[in-house]
C-alpha positions in Angstrom: 0.0 0.0 0.0 1.1 3.5 -0.7 1.8 5.5 2.4 -0.4 8.6 2.6 1.2 11.9 3.5 -2.1 13.3 4.7 -3.0 12.0 8.2 -6.7 11.9 7.2 -5.9 9.9 4.1 -3.8 7.6 6.1 -6.7 7.0 8.6 -9.0 6.3 5.7 -6.6 3.8 4.2 -6.2 2.1 7.5 -10.0 1.7 7.9 -10.2 0.3 4.4 -7.5 -2.3 5.1 -9.2 -3.3 8.3 -12.5 -3.7 6.5 -10.9 -5.9 3.8 -9.1 -7.9 6.5 -12.4 -8.5 8.3 -14.1 -9.6 5.0 -11.3 -12.1 4.2 -11.4 -13.5 7.7 -15.2 -13.9 7.5 -14.8 -15.8 4.2 -12.2 -18.2 5.8 -14.4 -18.8 8.8 -17.5 -19.6 6.7 -15.4 -21.9 4.6 -14.0 -23.7 7.7 -17.5 -24.2 9.0 -18.2 -26.3 5.9 -14.7 -27.8 5.7 -13.5 -28.1 9.3 -10.7 -30.5 8.5 -9.0 -28.4 5.8 -5.5 -28.1 7.3 -4.3 -25.6 4.7 -7.2 -23.2 5.3 -6.3 -23.1 9.0 -2.7 -22.4 8.1 -3.6 -19.6 5.6 -6.0 -17.9 8.1 -3.3 -18.1 10.8 -0.8 -16.5 8.4 -3.3 -13.8 7.6 -3.6 -12.9 11.3 0.1 -13.0 11.7 1.2 -10.8 8.8 -1.6 -8.3 9.5 -0.4 -8.0 13.0 -3.9 -8.6 14.3 -3.5 -11.5 16.8 -0.3 -13.5 16.9 -1.6 -15.9 19.6 -4.7 -16.5 17.4 -2.4 -17.3 14.5 -0.4 -19.8 16.6 -3.6 -21.5 17.7 -4.6 -21.9 14.0 -1.2 -23.3 13.1 -1.4 -25.8 16.0 -4.8 -26.8 14.6 -3.1 -27.3 11.2 -0.6 -29.8 12.5 -3.2 -31.5 14.5 -5.1 -32.2 11.3 -2.0 -32.8 9.2 1.1 -33.7 11.2 3.2 -33.4 8.0 2.3 -29.8 7.2 5.9 -28.5 7.4 5.0 -24.8 6.8 3.0 -24.7 10.0 5.9 -26.0 12.1 8.1 -23.3 10.6 5.5 -20.7 11.3 5.2 -21.8 14.9 8.9 -21.8 15.3 9.1 -18.2 14.2 6.2 -17.2 16.4 7.7 -18.8 19.5 11.2 -17.4 18.8 9.6 -13.9 18.6 7.7 -14.7 21.9 11.0 -15.7 23.6 10.0 -19.3 24.0 13.2 -21.0 22.8 12.4 -24.6 23.6 9.3 -24.5 21.5 11.0 -22.5 18.7 13.8 -25.1 18.6 11.4 -28.1 18.7 9.2 -26.8 15.9 12.0 -25.8 13.6 13.6 -29.2 14.1 10.4 -30.9 13.1 10.0 -28.6 10.0 13.5 -29.6 8.9 12.8 -33.3 9.5 9.8 -33.1 7.2 11.4 -30.9 4.5 15.2 -31.0 4.8 15.7 -29.2 1.5 13.9 -26.0 2.4 16.6 -23.3 2.6 14.5 -21.0 4.8 14.1 -23.7 7.4 17.9 -24.1 7.6 18.3 -20.3 7.9 15.8 -20.2 10.7 17.3 -23.2 12.5 20.7 -21.5 12.4 19.3 -18.2 13.6 17.5 -19.9 16.5 20.4 -22.1 17.5 22.6 -19.0 17.5 20.2 -16.9 19.5 19.2 -19.7 22.0 22.5 -21.6 22.1 22.4 -22.3 25.8 18.9 -23.8 25.6 20.0 -25.8 22.5 23.0 -27.3 24.3 20.7 -28.4 27.1 17.9 -29.7 24.8 20.1 -31.6 22.4 23.0 -32.5 24.8 25.6 -30.7 22.7 28.7 -29.0 23.8 29.5 -25.5 22.6 31.7 -26.6 19.7 28.9 -28.9 18.4 26.4 -26.1 18.7 28.6 -23.7 16.7 29.1 -26.4 14.1 25.3 -26.9 13.7 24.8 -23.1 13.4 27.4 -22.7 10.7 26.3 -25.9 9.0 22.7 -24.7 8.7 23.7 -21.3 7.4 25.9 -22.9 4.7 23.2 -25.4 3.8 20.7 -22.5 3.4 23.2 -20.9 1.0 23.8 -24.1 -0.9 20.1 -24.6 -1.5 19.4 -21.0 -2.4 22.4 -18.8 -3.2 20.0 -15.8 -3.4 19.8 -15.9 0.4 23.4 -14.5 0.6 22.4 -11.0 1.6 20.3 -12.3 4.5 22.8 -15.0 5.5 26.2 -13.4 5.2 26.0 -11.0 8.2 24.7 -13.8 10.4 27.3 -16.2 9.2 30.0 -13.6 9.9 28.6 -13.0 13.4 28.5 -16.8 14.1 32.0 -17.3 12.8 33.4 -14.5 14.9 31.6 -16.0 18.0 33.1 -19.4 17.3 36.6 -18.1 17.1 36.3 -15.8 20.1 34.8 -18.6 22.2 37.5 -20.9 21.3 40.2 -18.4 22.1 38.7 -17.5 25.4 38.4 -21.1 26.5 41.9 -22.1 25.4 44.3 -22.3 28.3 47.3 -22.2 26.0 48.1 -22.7 22.3 45.4 -24.4 20.4 46.0 -27.9 19.0 47.3 -27.7 15.5 44.3 -29.4 13.9 41.9 -27.1 15.7 43.9 -24.0 14.8 43.7 -25.0 11.2 40.0 -25.4 11.4 39.7 -21.9 12.8 42.0 -20.6 10.1 39.7 -22.1 7.4 36.7 -20.5 9.1 38.5 -17.2 9.1 39.3 -17.6 5.4 35.6 -18.2 4.7 34.7 -15.2 6.7 37.1 -12.9 4.9 35.9 -14.2 1.6 32.4 -13.0 2.5 33.5 -9.7 4.0 36.9 -8.8 2.6 36.6 -5.3 4.0 36.1 -6.5 7.6 38.6 -4.9 10.0 40.8 -7.7 11.5 40.4 -6.0 14.9 36.8 -7.1 15.0 38.0 -10.6 15.6 39.6 -9.6 18.9 36.4 -8.1 20.4 
């Protein structure tokens, strides 16, 4: 929608949008009365609520109904993962994105979201999956790289997060080291650094020391 510069015009557009939203919701609700087991319709109505910012909890309840009707509806698991990540419910976010990936392992957006949630909720991920910190970082980087492999056009969204994750891996490793790193591990970190600099050749080296 075009943003109106006149406040009165903006209010009119907002009323029109709300009216259209209400009409579409009514259409879905009438349809679902006649087809109460249509999983996709519940998913689409939930997505409408979510993207219009009307009621995110209502959206989540509709997505839960979706997977109750169709346990293999991967889109709903991903949507729930995003919702619970936004709601600061890491255990649920990690559980639902894991299931989305199990159902559809070649979906790049799911790998992107998995990496992002594992990075943001790494302490909870370590506890949930029984991983140590090194394994957690390996999973984060692996999911970001898989997202890029499956869809190279995701690079603008992935590269900054991949850089941040790689820096965190290196810094954590250096902070935990009591002395010189073992040669093999030092080479692994060097390769990660090379990959980082290939993505961001203008990155100041001093950022790696922060």
